[in-house]
C-alpha positions as CSV (number, residue, x, y, z in Angstrom):
1,X,70.5,170.0,73.7
2,X,66.8,170.8,73.9
3,X,64.3,168.6,72.1
4,X,61.2,170.5,70.9
5,X,58.4,168.0,70.9
6,X,56.0,170.5,69.4
7,X,58.2,171.0,66.4
8,X,58.7,167.4,65.9
9,X,55.0,166.7,66.2
10,X,54.2,169.5,63.7
11,X,56.7,168.1,61.2
12,X,55.2,164.6,61.6
13,X,51.7,166.0,61.0
14,X,52.9,168.0,58.0
15,X,54.7,164.9,56.6
16,X,51.5,162.8,57.0
17,X,49.4,165.4,55.3
18,X,51.9,165.7,52.4
19,X,52.0,161.9,52.1
20,X,48.2,161.8,52.0
21,X,48.0,164.5,49.4
22,X,50.7,162.8,47.2
23,X,48.8,159.5,47.6
24,X,45.5,161.1,46.7
25,X,46.5,163.3,43.9
26,X,49.7,162.0,42.4
27,X,50.4,158.3,43.0
28,X,47.0,156.9,41.9
29,X,46.8,158.9,38.7
30,X,50.4,158.2,37.9
31,X,50.0,154.5,38.5
32,X,46.9,154.4,36.4
33,X,48.7,156.1,33.5
34,X,51.6,153.6,33.8
35,X,49.1,150.6,33.9
36,X,47.4,151.9,30.8
37,X,50.7,152.2,29.0
38,X,51.7,148.7,30.0
39,X,48.3,147.4,28.7
40,X,48.8,149.2,25.4
41,X,52.3,147.8,25.0
42,X,51.1,144.3,25.8
43,X,48.3,144.6,23.3
44,X,50.7,145.8,20.6
45,X,53.0,142.8,21.3
46,X,50.0,140.5,21.1
47,X,49.0,142.0,17.7
48,X,52.5,141.7,16.3
49,X,52.7,138.1,17.5
50,X,49.4,137.3,15.9
51,X,50.6,138.9,12.6
52,X,53.8,136.9,12.8
53,X,51.8,133.6,13.3
54,X,49.6,134.6,10.4
55,X,52.6,135.1,8.2
56,X,54.0,131.7,9.2
57,X,50.7,130.1,8.3
58,X,50.7,131.8,4.9
59,X,54.3,130.6,4.4
60,X,53.3,127.1,5.2
61,X,50.3,127.3,2.9
62,X,52.5,128.6,0.2
63,X,54.9,125.6,0.6
64,X,52.0,123.2,0.6
65,X,50.6,124.7,-2.6
66,X,54.0,124.5,-4.2
67,X,54.1,120.8,-3.3
68,X,50.6,120.3,-4.7
69,X,51.6,122.1,-7.9
70,X,54.6,119.7,-8.2
71,X,52.3,116.7,-7.7
72,X,49.9,118.0,-10.3
73,X,52.7,118.5,-12.7
74,X,53.9,115.0,-12.2
75,X,50.4,113.7,-12.7
76,X,49.9,115.8,-15.8
77,X,53.3,114.6,-17.2
78,X,52.3,111.0,-16.4
79,X,49.0,111.5,-18.2
80,X,50.7,113.1,-21.2
81,X,53.1,110.2,-21.4
82,X,50.3,107.7,-21.3
83,X,48.4,109.6,-24.0
84,X,51.5,109.6,-26.2
85,X,52.0,105.9,-25.7
86,X,48.3,105.2,-26.5
87,X,48.5,107.4,-29.6
88,X,51.7,105.7,-30.8
89,X,49.9,102.4,-30.5
90,X,46.8,103.6,-32.4
91,X,48.7,105.3,-35.2
92,X,51.2,102.8,-36.4
93,X,51.7,104.7,-39.6
94,X,53.1,107.8,-38.0
95,X,56.8,108.0,-37.5
96,X,58.8,107.9,-34.3
97,X,59.5,111.7,-34.7
98,X,55.8,112.6,-34.6
99,X,55.2,110.8,-31.3
100,X,58.2,112.4,-29.8
101,X,56.9,115.9,-30.8
102,X,53.6,115.2,-29.1
103,X,55.3,114.3,-25.8
104,X,57.6,117.3,-26.1
105,X,54.6,119.7,-26.6
106,X,52.7,118.1,-23.6
107,X,55.7,118.5,-21.3
108,X,56.2,122.1,-22.4
109,X,52.5,122.9,-21.8
110,X,52.6,121.4,-18.3
111,X,55.9,123.3,-17.5
112,X,54.3,126.5,-18.7
113,X,51.2,126.0,-16.6
114,X,53.4,125.2,-13.5
115,X,55.5,128.4,-14.2
116,X,52.3,130.5,-14.5
117,X,50.9,129.1,-11.3
118,X,54.2,129.7,-9.5
119,X,54.3,133.3,-10.8
120,X,50.7,133.9,-9.6
121,X,51.4,132.4,-6.2
122,X,54.6,134.3,-5.8
123,X,52.7,137.6,-6.6
124,X,50.2,136.7,-3.9
125,X,52.9,136.0,-1.3
126,X,54.7,139.2,-2.2
127,X,51.4,141.2,-1.8
128,X,50.7,139.6,1.6
129,X,54.2,140.2,2.8
130,X,53.9,143.8,1.8
131,X,50.6,144.2,3.5
132,X,51.9,142.6,6.7
133,X,55.0,144.8,6.6
134,X,52.8,147.8,6.2
135,X,50.8,146.9,9.2
136,X,53.9,146.3,11.3
137,X,55.7,149.5,10.6
138,X,52.6,151.6,9.7
139,X,54.3,153.0,6.6
140,X,53.6,152.6,2.9
141,X,56.2,150.1,1.6
142,X,54.6,149.5,-1.9
143,X,57.4,151.2,-3.9
144,X,59.3,149.4,-6.7
145,X,62.5,149.0,-4.6
146,X,60.7,147.3,-1.8
147,X,58.7,145.1,-4.2
148,X,61.9,144.0,-5.8
149,X,63.5,143.2,-2.5
150,X,60.5,141.0,-1.5
151,X,60.5,139.3,-5.0
152,X,64.3,138.6,-4.6
153,X,63.6,137.1,-1.1
154,X,60.7,134.9,-2.4
155,X,62.9,133.7,-5.3
156,X,65.7,132.7,-3.0
157,X,63.3,130.8,-0.6
158,X,61.2,129.3,-3.4
159,X,63.6,127.7,-5.8
160,X,66.3,126.3,-3.6
């Protein structure tokens, strides 16, 4: 068994040269591309998380506004009741039926205003949800079927 040191030395030198060429021309650019890709993915996840947080804040605002609308409705009903009582005391000649009609009309008006406010708020939430969904999936989702799905979802969440 004859060991050729010249051949071994030549192979070591060739290996080191190949290692240097790979390091110089392949590894650094490849690692740079991988790092850029990793940064892009992290940025996209951060954007998605921010949009998710924005949607949660909008949902909280929606619930707060619904609560405020309920309070306003109670206040208006209370004011309508007081007005009806004051009118019934002032006008003693009118019958009980007329006073009852005034209260019924006031309650109906308040209920109608509440329903209109709920409808406007629901439309805004649907539009915001559609826009957020568009940004997330980068497709146009403003077709009637998707709008109906969002309305159905909002109705389930809103009135339970």
